[in-house]
C-alpha positions as a printed NumPy array, in Angstrom:
array([[ 64.252, -63.654,  -1.054],
       [ 64.778, -60.594,  -2.406],
       [ 61.155, -60.768,  -4.29 ],
       [ 59.743, -61.305,  -0.61 ],
       [ 61.898, -58.069,   1.138],
       [ 60.753, -55.747,  -1.273],
       [ 56.803, -57.436,  -1.632],
       [ 55.746, -55.477,   1.691],
       [ 57.867, -52.39 ,   0.704],
       [ 56.115, -52.184,  -2.087],
       [ 52.836, -52.408,  -0.982],
       [ 53.44 , -49.422,   1.423],
       [ 54.321, -47.509,  -1.971],
       [ 50.8  , -48.823,  -3.644],
       [ 49.318, -47.539,  -0.465],
       [ 50.571, -44.077,  -0.05 ],
       [ 49.646, -43.577,  -4.01 ],
       [ 45.969, -44.693,  -3.803],
       [ 45.807, -42.659,  -0.495],
       [ 47.093, -39.343,  -2.02 ],
       [ 44.838, -39.948,  -5.135],
       [ 41.698, -40.574,  -2.957],
       [ 42.245, -37.231,  -0.826],
       [ 43.262, -35.402,  -3.968],
       [ 39.663, -36.272,  -5.6  ],
       [ 38.286, -36.672,  -1.7  ],
       [ 39.385, -32.618,  -1.861],
       [ 37.718, -32.053,  -4.816],
       [ 34.076, -32.501,  -3.371],
       [ 33.962, -36.378,  -4.872],
       [ 32.184, -37.581,  -2.159],
       [ 29.907, -34.563,  -1.766],
       [ 26.379, -34.683,  -2.767],
       [ 25.307, -34.541,  -6.56 ],
       [ 22.994, -31.508,  -7.924],
       [ 21.576, -30.997, -11.147],
       [ 24.027, -27.829, -11.067],
       [ 26.955, -29.638, -10.054],
       [ 26.45 , -33.396, -11.288],
       [ 28.271, -33.254, -14.456],
       [ 31.636, -32.207, -12.55 ],
       [ 30.837, -34.596,  -9.982],
       [ 29.929, -37.641, -12.308],
       [ 33.222, -37.076, -14.112],
       [ 35.39 , -36.741, -11.234],
       [ 33.917, -39.961,  -9.787],
       [ 33.87 , -41.831, -13.258],
       [ 37.961, -40.935, -13.746],
       [ 38.771, -42.128, -10.106],
       [ 36.822, -45.518, -10.618],
       [ 38.725, -46.332, -13.7  ],
       [ 41.982, -44.897, -12.419],
       [ 41.776, -46.676,  -9.563],
       [ 40.871, -50.292, -11.3  ],
       [ 42.909, -49.989, -14.058],
       [ 45.734, -49.443, -11.704],
       [ 44.734, -52.133,  -9.801],
       [ 44.406, -54.612, -12.869],
       [ 47.285, -53.616, -13.938],
       [ 49.326, -54.068, -10.801],
       [ 48.184, -57.604, -10.033],
       [ 47.981, -59.212, -13.65 ],
       [ 50.929, -60.564, -15.483],
       [ 54.053, -58.464, -17.007],
       [ 57.334, -58.671, -18.139],
       [ 58.153, -55.472, -15.803],
       [ 58.88 , -55.718, -12.046],
       [ 56.821, -54.339,  -9.527],
       [ 59.307, -50.908,  -9.147],
       [ 58.682, -50.261, -12.678],
       [ 54.776, -50.957, -12.394],
       [ 54.436, -48.757,  -9.252],
       [ 56.385, -46.186, -10.929],
       [ 53.788, -46.274, -14.336],
       [ 51.259, -46.271, -11.492],
       [ 52.093, -43.084, -10.051],
       [ 52.623, -41.451, -13.552],
       [ 49.195, -42.467, -14.148],
       [ 47.696, -40.616, -10.847],
       [ 49.843, -37.178, -11.447],
       [ 48.458, -37.801, -15.163],
       [ 45.021, -38.386, -13.936],
       [ 44.954, -35.321, -11.88 ],
       [ 46.763, -32.929, -14.672],
       [ 43.829, -34.004, -16.769],
       [ 40.893, -33.053, -14.374],
       [ 42.865, -30.101, -13.089],
       [ 42.372, -28.934, -17.398],
       [ 39.002, -30.152, -17.371],
       [ 37.892, -28.418, -14.524],
       [ 39.099, -25.339, -16.194],
       [ 37.955, -25.439, -19.259],
       [ 34.663, -26.237, -17.674],
       [ 34.431, -23.572, -15.607],
       [ 35.449, -20.81 , -18.35 ],
       [ 32.555, -22.497, -20.323],
       [ 29.882, -22.11 , -17.321],
       [ 31.147, -18.418, -17.383],
       [ 30.844, -17.728, -20.772],
       [ 27.871, -19.631, -20.576],
       [ 26.421, -17.319, -17.641],
       [ 26.963, -14.082, -20.693],
       [ 25.694, -14.019, -24.233],
       [ 27.509, -16.134, -26.344],
       [ 29.007, -15.853, -29.614],
       [ 29.49 , -18.63 , -32.237],
       [ 32.983, -17.909, -32.194],
       [ 32.923, -17.963, -28.307],
       [ 30.877, -21.673, -28.62 ],
       [ 33.951, -22.567, -31.213],
       [ 36.245, -21.537, -28.866],
       [ 34.905, -23.383, -26.267],
       [ 34.703, -26.266, -28.407],
       [ 37.812, -26.253, -29.691],
       [ 39.575, -26.165, -26.151],
       [ 37.615, -29.346, -25.193],
       [ 39.02 , -31.365, -28.   ],
       [ 42.432, -30.072, -27.401],
       [ 42.335, -31.432, -24.498],
       [ 40.228, -34.54 , -25.415],
       [ 43.161, -35.458, -28.311],
       [ 46.025, -34.565, -25.794],
       [ 44.861, -37.254, -23.387],
       [ 43.897, -39.904, -25.988],
       [ 47.522, -39.282, -27.397],
       [ 48.84 , -39.957, -24.326],
       [ 47.085, -42.907, -23.374],
       [ 48.259, -44.509, -26.596],
       [ 51.394, -44.054, -25.41 ],
       [ 51.191, -45.426, -22.309],
       [ 49.681, -48.653, -23.711],
       [ 53.002, -49.012, -25.737],
       [ 54.932, -50.749, -22.901],
       [ 51.582, -51.523, -21.043],
       [ 50.379, -54.203, -23.361],
       [ 48.619, -52.206, -26.363],
       [ 44.723, -52.71 , -26.722],
       [ 45.434, -55.575, -24.168],
       [ 46.362, -53.368, -21.96 ],
       [ 44.483, -52.096, -18.606],
       [ 44.885, -48.098, -19.318],
       [ 43.064, -49.258, -22.265],
       [ 40.082, -48.906, -20.71 ],
       [ 41.311, -45.827, -19.046],
       [ 40.384, -43.798, -22.583],
       [ 37.078, -43.918, -21.836],
       [ 37.703, -40.743, -19.696],
       [ 38.224, -38.909, -22.632],
       [ 35.787, -40.44 , -24.908],
       [ 32.674, -39.732, -22.314],
       [ 34.206, -36.179, -22.063],
       [ 33.463, -35.768, -25.881],
       [ 30.304, -37.848, -25.59 ],
       [ 28.687, -35.646, -23.358],
       [ 30.248, -31.77 , -23.934],
       [ 30.564, -32.232, -27.516],
       [ 28.161, -32.994, -30.289],
       [ 27.656, -36.505, -31.19 ],
       [ 30.333, -37.208, -34.091],
       [ 33.339, -36.098, -31.85 ],
       [ 32.839, -38.674, -29.905],
       [ 32.883, -41.551, -32.4  ],
       [ 35.72 , -39.698, -34.06 ],
       [ 37.076, -39.726, -30.447],
       [ 36.358, -42.837, -30.095],
       [ 37.579, -44.081, -34.065],
       [ 41.026, -42.059, -33.394],
       [ 41.88 , -44.08 , -30.137],
       [ 41.19 , -47.263, -31.426],
       [ 43.345, -46.446, -34.56 ],
       [ 46.029, -45.682, -32.47 ],
       [ 45.342, -48.402, -29.881],
       [ 45.558, -51.31 , -32.694],
       [ 48.083, -49.723, -34.225],
       [ 49.695, -49.697, -31.541],
       [ 49.154, -53.494, -30.583],
       [ 50.819, -54.846, -34.082],
       [ 54.017, -53.536, -32.497],
       [ 54.234, -56.522, -30.258],
       [ 55.261, -60.008, -32.138],
       [ 52.33 , -62.819, -32.362],
       [ 49.788, -61.008, -33.813],
       [ 48.115, -61.76 , -37.583],
       [ 46.709, -59.507, -40.082],
       [ 44.716, -56.122, -39.132],
       [ 41.511, -57.801, -39.443],
       [ 42.205, -60.613, -37.598],
       [ 43.731, -58.557, -35.013],
       [ 40.07 , -56.723, -34.597],
       [ 38.248, -59.966, -34.791],
       [ 40.238, -61.488, -31.604],
       [ 39.017, -58.22 , -30.119],
       [ 35.815, -57.696, -31.131],
       [ 34.019, -57.978, -27.865],
       [ 36.911, -55.355, -26.366],
       [ 35.638, -53.193, -29.327],
       [ 32.127, -53.759, -28.799],
       [ 31.967, -52.783, -25.301],
       [ 33.662, -48.993, -26.331],
       [ 30.989, -48.963, -28.849],
       [ 28.322, -49.541, -26.444],
       [ 29.994, -47.338, -23.596],
       [ 29.813, -43.884, -26.173],
       [ 26.242, -44.695, -27.124],
       [ 24.934, -45.312, -23.931],
       [ 27.187, -42.307, -22.459],
       [ 25.404, -40.078, -25.826],
       [ 21.944, -41.116, -24.201],
       [ 22.46 , -40.709, -20.722],
       [ 24.277, -37.267, -22.072],
       [ 20.689, -36.4  , -23.767],
       [ 18.359, -37.203, -20.69 ],
       [ 20.515, -35.547, -18.437],
       [ 20.251, -32.346, -20.621],
       [ 16.63 , -32.807, -21.195],
       [ 16.466, -33.626, -17.349],
       [ 18.288, -30.173, -16.578],
       [ 15.945, -28.291, -19.153],
       [ 12.926, -29.622, -17.531],
       [ 14.423, -28.822, -13.881],
       [ 15.658, -25.368, -15.066],
       [ 11.827, -24.781, -16.208],
       [ 10.286, -26.263, -13.073],
       [ 12.452, -23.787, -11.545],
       [ 10.962, -21.107, -13.209],
       [  7.614, -21.969, -12.661],
       [  8.722, -22.403,  -8.816],
       [  9.676, -18.98 ,  -8.996],
       [  7.02 , -17.317, -11.44 ],
       [  4.779, -18.912,  -8.652],
       [  6.798, -17.447,  -5.578],
       [  6.68 , -13.95 ,  -7.044],
       [  3.084, -14.659,  -7.969],
       [  2.392, -15.41 ,  -4.157],
       [  4.258, -12.406,  -3.019],
       [  2.722,  -9.801,  -5.362],
       [ -0.665, -11.309,  -3.528],
       [  0.492, -11.154,  -0.328],
       [  1.994,  -7.691,  -0.519],
       [ -1.331,  -6.788,  -2.585],
       [ -3.498,  -8.058,   0.76 ],
       [ -1.113,  -6.207,   2.781],
       [ -1.531,  -3.224,   0.622],
       [ -5.217,  -3.203,   1.148],
       [ -4.813,  -3.443,   4.853],
       [ -2.361,  -0.677,   5.103],
       [ -4.715,   1.519,   2.994],
       [ -7.366,   0.834,   5.364],
       [ -5.642,   2.328,   8.297],
       [ -4.229,   5.512,   7.26 ],
       [ -6.594,   7.976,   7.677],
       [ -4.398,  10.99 ,   5.961],
       [ -3.452,  11.848,   2.692],
       [  0.464,  11.561,   3.71 ],
       [  0.025,   8.607,   5.175],
       [ -1.209,   7.463,   2.247],
       [  0.859,   8.696,  -0.263],
       [  3.862,   7.045,   1.404],
       [  2.271,   3.617,   1.18 ],
       [  1.677,   4.103,  -2.198],
       [  4.736,   4.703,  -2.818],
       [  6.206,   2.464,  -0.935],
       [  4.117,  -0.396,  -2.355],
       [  4.791,   0.633,  -5.684],
       [  8.077,   0.139,  -4.814],
       [  8.261,  -2.855,  -3.755],
       [  6.1  ,  -4.361,  -6.202],
       [  7.668,  -2.854,  -9.084],
       [ 10.856,  -3.63 ,  -7.871],
       [ 12.061,   0.146,  -8.959],
       [ 12.244,   3.13 ,  -7.044],
       [  8.14 ,   5.087,  -6.674],
       [  7.163,   8.317,  -5.665],
       [  3.307,   9.488,  -5.347],
       [  2.098,  13.049,  -5.553],
       [ -1.195,  13.846,  -4.117],
       [ -2.98 ,  17.11 ,  -3.708],
       [ -4.177,  18.015,  -0.107],
       [ -6.821,  20.249,  -0.942],
       [ -9.686,  20.114,  -4.73 ],
       [ -7.166,  22.85 ,  -5.991],
       [ -6.214,  22.232,  -9.531],
       [ -3.613,  24.98 ,  -8.308],
       [  0.358,  23.009,  -8.4  ],
       [  1.196,  24.565,  -5.364],
       [  3.621,  23.281,  -2.821],
       [  1.673,  23.428,   0.275],
       [ -1.257,  22.107,  -1.198],
       [  0.731,  18.673,  -2.882],
       [  2.141,  16.029,  -0.646],
       [  5.017,  13.835,  -2.476],
       [  6.593,  11.002,  -0.999],
       [  8.896,   8.555,  -2.574],
       [ 11.111,   5.448,  -1.98 ],
       [ 15.301,   5.302,  -2.394],
       [ 16.83 ,   5.727,  -5.457],
       [ 19.246,   2.75 ,  -6.556],
       [ 22.679,   3.052,  -6.206],
       [ 24.316,   5.489,  -8.991],
       [ 20.638,   6.91 ,  -9.812],
       [ 19.749,  10.18 ,  -9.098],
       [ 15.589,  11.035,  -9.226],
       [ 14.892,  15.1  ,  -8.862],
       [ 11.195,  13.414,  -8.228],
       [  9.929,  16.877,  -7.33 ],
       [ 10.658,  18.544, -10.516],
       [  9.562,  15.501, -12.504],
       [  6.398,  14.421, -10.98 ],
       [  5.699,  18.739, -11.093],
       [  6.38 ,  18.609, -14.947],
       [  4.04 ,  15.44 , -15.232],
       [  1.18 ,  16.885, -13.073],
       [  1.011,  19.312, -15.436],
       [  0.501,  16.883, -18.266],
       [ -2.578,  15.424, -16.998],
       [ -5.832,  15.624, -18.777],
       [ -8.801,  14.004, -18.863],
       [ -8.922,  10.844, -20.561],
       [ -5.122,  10.479, -20.271],
       [ -4.495,   7.353, -17.826],
       [ -0.354,   6.521, -18.313],
       [  1.817,   9.211, -18.528],
       [  5.916,   8.518, -19.621],
       [  8.667,  10.461, -19.535],
       [ 11.739,   9.572, -21.144],
       [ 14.889,  10.97 , -18.866],
       [ 17.227,   9.61 , -21.198],
       [ 18.565,   6.328, -23.171],
       [ 18.479,   4.196, -20.221],
       [ 15.584,   5.564, -18.087],
       [ 12.254,   7.037, -18.027],
       [  9.445,   7.615, -15.181],
       [  5.818,   6.188, -16.047],
       [  2.96 ,   7.282, -14.157],
       [ -0.285,   6.985, -13.613],
       [ -2.989,   8.867, -12.646],
       [ -4.992,   8.495,  -9.383],
       [ -8.744,   9.416, -10.147],
       [-11.919,   8.27 ,  -8.412],
       [-15.132,   9.109,  -9.54 ],
       [-14.154,  11.614, -11.938],
       [-12.02 ,  13.368,  -9.655],
       [ -8.108,  13.495,  -9.934],
       [ -6.352,  13.263,  -6.873],
       [ -2.473,  12.78 ,  -8.046],
       [  0.198,  10.551,  -9.56 ],
       [  1.771,   7.249,  -8.561],
       [  4.981,   6.743, -10.712],
       [  7.665,   4.475, -10.917],
       [ 11.235,   4.62 , -12.437],
       [ 13.233,   1.981, -14.807],
       [ 15.727,   1.069, -17.095],
       [ 13.618,   1.764, -20.283],
       [ 13.364,  -1.633, -21.293],
       [  9.771,  -2.855, -23.569],
       [  9.326,  -6.578, -22.03 ],
       [  6.368,  -8.567, -20.487],
       [  7.851,  -7.834, -17.26 ],
       [  7.233,  -3.701, -17.625],
       [  4.157,  -4.548, -18.895],
       [  3.008,  -6.017, -15.363],
       [  4.493,  -3.28 , -13.71 ],
       [  2.06 ,  -1.305, -15.412],
       [ -0.566,  -3.432, -14.247],
       [  0.364,  -3.261, -10.969],
       [  0.622,   0.873, -11.311],
       [ -2.645,   0.653, -12.487],
       [ -4.225,  -1.8  , -10.037],
       [ -2.592,   0.506,  -6.664],
       [ -3.452,   3.919,  -8.353],
       [ -7.011,   2.414,  -8.728],
       [ -6.723,   1.616,  -5.493],
       [ -5.092,   4.948,  -4.153],
       [ -7.948,   6.475,  -5.709],
       [-10.927,   4.37 ,  -4.04 ],
       [ -9.237,   4.694,  -1.013],
       [ -9.18 ,   8.672,  -1.19 ],
       [-12.821,   8.694,  -2.353],
       [-13.572,   6.699,   0.863],
       [-11.285,   9.3  ,   2.708],
       [-13.973,  12.572,   1.866],
       [-16.732,  10.313,   1.355],
       [-16.094,   9.355,   5.504],
       [-15.359,  13.276,   6.463],
       [-18.952,  14.185,   4.581],
       [-20.313,  11.432,   6.381],
       [-19.166,  12.025,   9.682],
       [-20.328,  15.606,   9.038],
       [-23.359,  14.809,   8.098],
       [-23.98 ,  12.665,  11.448],
       [-22.318,  15.604,  13.368],
       [-25.081,  17.765,  12.046],
       [-27.793,  15.287,  12.821],
       [-27.192,  14.63 ,  15.774],
       [-26.984,  18.376,  16.444],
       [-30.458,  18.533,  14.747],
       [-31.881,  15.805,  17.443],
       [-30.166,  17.466,  20.651],
       [-31.809,  21.077,  19.469],
       [-35.314,  19.179,  18.728],
       [-35.445,  16.999,  21.899],
       [-34.206,  20.171,  23.878],
       [-36.962,  22.438,  22.187],
       [-39.408,  19.781,  22.648],
       [-39.169,  19.334,  26.317],
       [-36.721,  21.743,  28.065],
       [-37.594,  24.921,  25.823],
       [-41.225,  24.204,  26.793],
       [-40.422,  24.332,  30.438],
       [-38.421,  27.121,  30.397],
       [-41.259,  28.831,  28.748],
       [-43.75 ,  27.706,  30.906],
       [-41.58 ,  29.32 ,  34.038],
       [-41.227,  32.017,  32.132],
       [-44.31 ,  33.29 ,  31.486],
       [-45.436,  32.102,  35.257],
       [-42.833,  34.412,  36.494],
       [-44.232,  37.192,  34.436],
       [-47.451,  36.606,  35.85 ],
       [-46.147,  36.767,  39.315],
       [-44.34 ,  39.825,  38.453],
       [-47.509,  41.746,  37.671],
       [-49.154,  40.485,  40.736],
       [-49.842,  43.276,  43.271],
       [-50.282,  40.366,  46.657],
       [-47.899,  39.51 ,  49.325],
       [-46.023,  36.6  ,  48.566],
       [-47.135,  34.657,  51.335],
       [-50.739,  34.826,  50.175],
       [-51.634,  31.2  ,  49.495],
       [-52.531,  31.666,  45.566],
       [-49.011,  33.121,  45.193],
       [-47.445,  30.36 ,  46.647],
       [-49.173,  27.715,  44.616],
       [-47.841,  29.375,  41.739],
       [-44.284,  29.939,  43.427],
       [-44.691,  25.847,  43.525],
       [-46.044,  24.852,  40.316],
       [-43.012,  27.188,  39.08 ],
       [-40.564,  25.202,  41.204],
       [-41.946,  21.448,  39.748],
       [-42.034,  22.889,  36.228],
       [-37.993,  24.08 ,  37.061],
       [-37.306,  20.41 ,  38.502],
       [-38.745,  18.592,  35.578],
       [-36.671,  20.6  ,  33.153],
       [-34.061,  20.201,  35.295],
       [-34.914,  15.991,  35.303],
       [-35.255,  15.996,  31.553],
       [-31.577,  18.204,  30.611],
       [-29.871,  15.445,  32.98 ],
       [-31.75 ,  12.678,  31.395],
       [-30.291,  14.412,  27.816],
       [-26.642,  14.652,  29.319],
       [-27.143,  11.323,  30.326],
       [-27.88 ,   9.987,  27.258],
       [-24.978,  11.641,  25.287],
       [-22.341,  11.003,  27.838],
       [-21.623,   6.939,  27.723],
       [-19.539,   7.605,  30.756],
       [-22.425,   8.554,  32.376],
       [-24.045,   5.013,  32.041],
       [-21.389,   3.473,  33.039],
       [-19.845,   2.397,  29.199],
       [-16.065,   2.367,  28.009],
       [-16.517,   2.549,  24.544],
       [-12.763,   2.833,  23.791],
       [-12.087,   0.08 ,  25.761],
       [-14.688,  -1.741,  24.557],
       [-13.935,  -1.267,  21.06 ],
       [ -9.863,  -2.276,  21.502],
       [-11.499,  -6.029,  23.011],
       [-13.542,  -5.885,  20.288],
       [-10.569,  -6.153,  17.932],
       [ -8.055,  -7.802,  19.826],
       [-11.111, -11.128,  19.886],
       [-11.719, -10.582,  16.227],
       [ -7.686, -10.534,  15.538],
       [ -7.17 , -13.926,  18.065],
       [ -9.565, -15.617,  16.468],
       [ -9.032, -15.365,  12.865],
       [ -5.318, -16.259,  13.352],
       [ -5.831, -19.029,  16.063],
       [ -3.629, -17.064,  18.732],
       [ -3.83 , -16.043,  22.086],
       [ -4.378, -12.221,  22.761],
       [ -5.167, -11.054,  26.213],
       [ -5.95 ,  -7.318,  27.06 ],
       [ -5.062,  -5.305,  30.805],
       [ -6.786,  -1.873,  30.627],
       [ -6.349,   0.359,  33.933],
       [ -7.77 ,   3.673,  34.7  ],
       [-10.376,   5.793,  32.887],
       [-10.687,   6.671,  29.243],
       [-12.385,   9.743,  30.09 ],
       [ -8.602,  10.963,  31.008],
       [ -8.11 ,  10.366,  26.948],
       [ -8.759,  12.717,  24.541],
       [-10.981,  11.456,  21.112],
       [ -7.905,  12.263,  18.942],
       [ -5.298,  10.178,  21.544],
       [ -7.669,   7.468,  21.491],
       [ -7.599,   7.307,  17.965],
       [ -4.228,   7.774,  17.968],
       [ -3.866,   4.649,  20.51 ],
       [ -6.079,   2.188,  18.575],
       [ -4.384,   3.039,  15.546],
       [ -0.759,   1.936,  17.204],
       [ -2.47 ,  -1.525,  18.581],
       [ -3.925,  -2.438,  15.398],
       [ -0.577,  -1.392,  13.738],
       [  2.011,  -3.473,  16.505],
       [ -0.596,  -6.401,  16.821],
       [ -0.328,  -6.611,  12.755],
       [  3.143,  -6.636,  12.575],
       [  3.535,  -9.517,  15.474],
       [  1.21 , -11.725,  13.841],
       [  2.204, -10.861,  10.166],
       [  6.11 , -10.692,  10.767],
       [  6.025, -11.993,  14.263],
       [  4.519, -15.418,  13.411],
       [  3.849, -15.037,  17.122],
       [  1.19 , -17.361,  18.942],
       [  0.048, -15.295,  21.634],
       [ -0.004, -11.404,  22.746],
       [ -0.195,  -9.516,  25.425],
       [ -1.935,  -5.98 ,  25.122],
       [ -1.492,  -3.839,  28.65 ],
       [ -2.653,  -0.379,  28.555],
       [ -2.5  ,   1.724,  31.537],
       [ -4.289,   5.185,  31.891],
       [ -3.283,   8.039,  34.416],
       [ -3.908,  12.24 ,  34.34 ],
       [ -0.051,  12.327,  34.395],
       [  0.91 ,   9.755,  31.421],
       [ -0.303,   7.017,  29.162],
       [  1.504,   3.684,  28.526],
       [  0.907,   1.225,  26.069],
       [  2.64 ,  -2.336,  25.529],
       [  2.597,  -4.714,  23.141],
       [  4.056,  -8.18 ,  23.597],
       [  4.299, -10.834,  21.852],
       [  6.225, -14.592,  21.202],
       [  6.881, -14.489,  18.015],
       [ 10.634, -13.629,  15.995],
       [ 12.534, -11.26 ,  17.561],
       [ 14.605,  -8.738,  15.907],
       [ 17.612,  -6.553,  16.82 ],
       [ 16.209,  -3.319,  15.909],
       [ 19.918,  -2.169,  17.12 ],
       [ 21.566,  -3.615,  14.382],
       [ 22.939,  -2.033,  11.602],
       [ 21.361,  -3.586,   8.56 ],
       [ 18.124,  -3.096,  10.677],
       [ 15.752,  -0.633,   8.4  ],
       [ 12.254,   0.422,  10.092],
       [  9.639,  -0.196,   7.989],
       [  6.506,   1.97 ,   6.738],
       [  4.089,   0.688,   9.902],
       [  6.583,   1.061,  12.603],
       [  7.946,   4.806,  10.819],
       [  3.906,   5.661,  11.097],
       [  3.501,   4.467,  14.94 ],
       [  6.552,   6.999,  16.235],
       [  4.593,   9.548,  13.954],
       [  1.653,   9.153,  15.928],
       [  3.208,   9.035,  19.24 ],
       [  4.953,  11.796,  18.259],
       [  2.269,  14.179,  17.706],
       [  0.899,  13.722,  21.467],
       [  4.71 ,  14.292,  22.716],
       [  5.153,  10.652,  23.285],
       [  7.668,   8.073,  21.798],
       [  7.541,   4.186,  20.804],
       [ 10.279,   2.3  ,  21.611],
       [ 10.944,  -1.351,  20.182],
       [ 12.629,  -3.87 ,  22.058],
       [ 13.494,  -7.453,  21.451],
       [ 13.832, -10.449,  23.58 ],
       [ 16.874, -12.093,  22.774],
       [ 15.254, -15.752,  23.78 ],
       [ 12.316, -14.581,  21.25 ],
       [  9.709, -12.55 ,  21.328],
       [  8.945,  -8.008,  20.826],
       [  8.068,  -5.641,  23.704],
       [  6.436,  -2.523,  21.689],
       [  6.365,   0.148,  24.299],
       [  4.928,   3.939,  23.846],
       [  4.627,   6.245,  26.493],
       [  2.571,   9.72 ,  26.145],
       [  3.595,  12.267,  27.262],
       [  7.519,  10.521,  26.66 ],
       [  9.488,   9.851,  29.283],
       [ 12.573,  12.178,  30.406],
       [ 14.454,   9.584,  31.894],
       [ 16.371,   6.72 ,  30.43 ],
       [ 14.498,   3.915,  28.99 ],
       [ 14.079,   0.871,  30.691],
       [ 14.821,  -2.495,  29.685],
       [ 12.7  ,  -5.459,  28.232],
       [ 12.388,  -7.302,  31.739],
       [ 11.909,  -3.972,  33.224],
       [  9.061,  -3.307,  30.903],
       [  7.266,  -6.661,  31.276],
       [  7.547,  -7.086,  35.071],
       [  9.953,  -9.41 ,  35.294]])
């Protein structure tokens, strides 16, 4: 009767014990997904929990001279000991990982291994003491000794796990000799040969599994490193492509210097600067130089103006790279920007004075960007020369055309009028009237030729819209190249716009559309241009990824700064507004509004 009443109460205790164990191990992410980064800890935790559950369950249901309450106390003590051992291993594992992340010395290696062996030895001794009252080597808790054996097999050299196994089996066999009914020590080993074989096989399997896992982790690390290297290479190539695109859209040395410094800093992951000459003068006067630099790293102060001037003074023929050591931990590496034998300036980056493969890669990047900058500057000069030649050629054509036609007519009129002035006859004379009629016809032909020449020189007289047609052609090519829908709406006469303003608006359209496609990943673009005598409004709306320009972490990029600078040059402004539902609106108003800015929905007419 006593047993029947106490047994259900004991089952409640048993349930509470296993529930507490499960909650503890679940709280320690037992059921979390495995990964190569944490699978060691997760696997050890899982093995410990499984062995604890099975050994405790077999001990509770197995035959024993002890009462069920005593068994519960033993199991509860086992759970507490398992939790303590688990925490000790966790603490050791975290410390070992922390040391592994730094430069590990031989002393630290020995200390880490020594701490592990202390924990393993303590757990082996504890299990050996536990199996004394629970059946010796025949105790279910003897299998719990696989925990420290597995720990030693995985985290220590191979012979340590065999030493731990030998220590436990020696203690367990010695403890088992305390029980009556056993024969000699050798006979006891023969009787438990199958059990000993399981221990040996388990240790061997764990060692093989540990070796395979370490090989897998090593292969994963190599694959991860290769993947990151590929990602960096793709980003590098993408940045170089963006640099090429940015160079093609820059038309003065100030903007080119900003682009060179920006992309050098981005590709080298270090502060960078660019020094360019405004003129062909070899004199280093401040008014003849353009200096642009990227922000320095926290705690690093670089006087780019002084350092770049010092490096510029050292430029000699055939001296491609210049290195100036600032101190033992920093230096500046510069590359001359040269094309067709002409030196335009310097491109440089700062680094922490390390000599490795990464530094060589940065030098190659610096060389590429400097050469690209030299080619771009050479193209600038060639374009300027070509523009002057075109103007000169057009002037010669107009001059020849006027000389061959209108000038001849005017000369004929002049001669006829001179002849008439010498005549003494009356103006009403028939002969004089014939000559006057001839002069009038000649003047009409001269006027017709002059109007024809003016008509040929003025596209608006032919009904052509060169600026709008150029915008439409660019947007059409952009849409076909990127498989997006582009819509252009233009109102007003482009004759109101000055040539410089047309050029500026075209550059803003290119910059905004390029950002929408490259960064916004848009699928459609709406470009609207409204031209009136009082103001010109340009809007570019996309449906791509929106961003919050009012955020404290948002910083305008090089393209946005250039758009604002272009608009400011015509007393205008550029507003960038984001739609919470997605999409961005770039609104350029020239001249700038004197009233508060409109919101996004008002700007797009919603």
